[in-house]
C-alpha positions as CSV (number, residue, x, y, z in Angstrom):
1,M,14.2,-62.9,-15.5
2,M,13.6,-59.4,-13.8
3,K,16.9,-57.3,-13.0
4,K,18.3,-57.1,-10.3
5,F,18.6,-53.3,-9.5
6,T,21.4,-51.6,-7.2
7,D,20.1,-49.6,-4.0
8,E,22.7,-47.1,-5.8
9,E,20.9,-47.3,-8.9
10,L,17.5,-47.3,-7.5
11,I,18.4,-44.0,-5.3
12,L,19.7,-42.5,-8.5
13,Y,16.5,-42.9,-9.9
14,I,14.5,-41.6,-7.0
15,Y,17.1,-38.3,-7.1
16,K,16.0,-38.3,-10.8
17,D,20.1,-38.6,-11.9
18,A,19.8,-42.2,-13.5
19,A,21.1,-42.1,-16.9
20,A,17.5,-42.6,-19.3
21,A,18.3,-46.3,-20.1
22,L,18.1,-46.9,-16.5
23,T,15.1,-45.0,-16.0
24,R,13.1,-46.8,-18.3
25,A,14.1,-50.2,-17.4
26,I,13.0,-49.4,-13.6
27,D,10.0,-47.7,-15.0
28,A,9.4,-51.0,-16.5
29,A,10.3,-53.3,-14.2
30,I,7.8,-51.2,-10.9
31,E,5.2,-51.9,-13.2
32,E,5.4,-55.8,-13.2
33,D,7.4,-56.2,-10.1
34,I,5.9,-55.8,-6.4
35,V,8.8,-56.5,-4.6
36,L,10.6,-53.7,-6.5
37,K,8.0,-51.5,-6.0
38,D,7.8,-52.2,-2.3
39,R,11.7,-51.7,-2.2
40,M,11.3,-48.3,-3.5
41,R,8.6,-47.4,-1.1
42,V,11.0,-48.1,1.5
43,L,13.9,-46.5,0.1
44,E,11.9,-43.3,-1.0
45,R,10.6,-43.2,3.2
46,T,13.9,-43.4,4.4
47,I,14.8,-40.7,2.2
48,K,12.8,-38.4,3.5
49,Q,13.5,-38.9,7.2
50,L,17.3,-38.6,6.5
51,D,16.9,-35.2,4.8
52,K,14.3,-34.3,8.2
53,L,17.6,-34.3,10.2
54,K,18.9,-31.5,11.7
55,L,22.8,-32.6,11.1
56,K,25.4,-30.6,13.6
57,S,28.6,-29.2,12.2
58,P,31.5,-30.3,14.3
59,S,32.9,-27.7,16.7
60,K,35.6,-25.2,15.6
61,K,38.1,-27.1,18.1
62,S,37.7,-30.8,16.7
63,I,37.9,-29.0,13.1
64,K,41.4,-27.2,13.9
65,A,42.3,-30.8,15.8
66,I,42.1,-32.3,12.6
67,L,43.5,-29.5,10.2
68,D,46.6,-29.4,12.5
69,Y,46.9,-33.4,12.6
70,A,46.2,-33.3,8.5
71,Q,49.3,-31.0,8.6
72,T,51.9,-32.0,11.1
73,G,50.8,-35.7,11.3
74,K,50.7,-35.6,15.0
75,K,47.7,-36.1,17.1
76,P,46.8,-33.2,19.5
77,H,47.4,-33.5,23.2
78,G,44.3,-33.9,25.7
């Protein structure tokens, strides 16, 4: 029976952060498991799409409100 890999393990593999043993196991499994190969393609495509997103930073007002709340425990008015 083939080992089931978690999305976290596969993402580590894609980013080349997986341990050597895990990398070898995934390399071998990809050669034999078409479903895993397709799953990897989907994850890789998703990661590429997420990397293209332009993320906006929160406003200075929002950051100040969060820091004030963290310090005082009181919610801002308004």
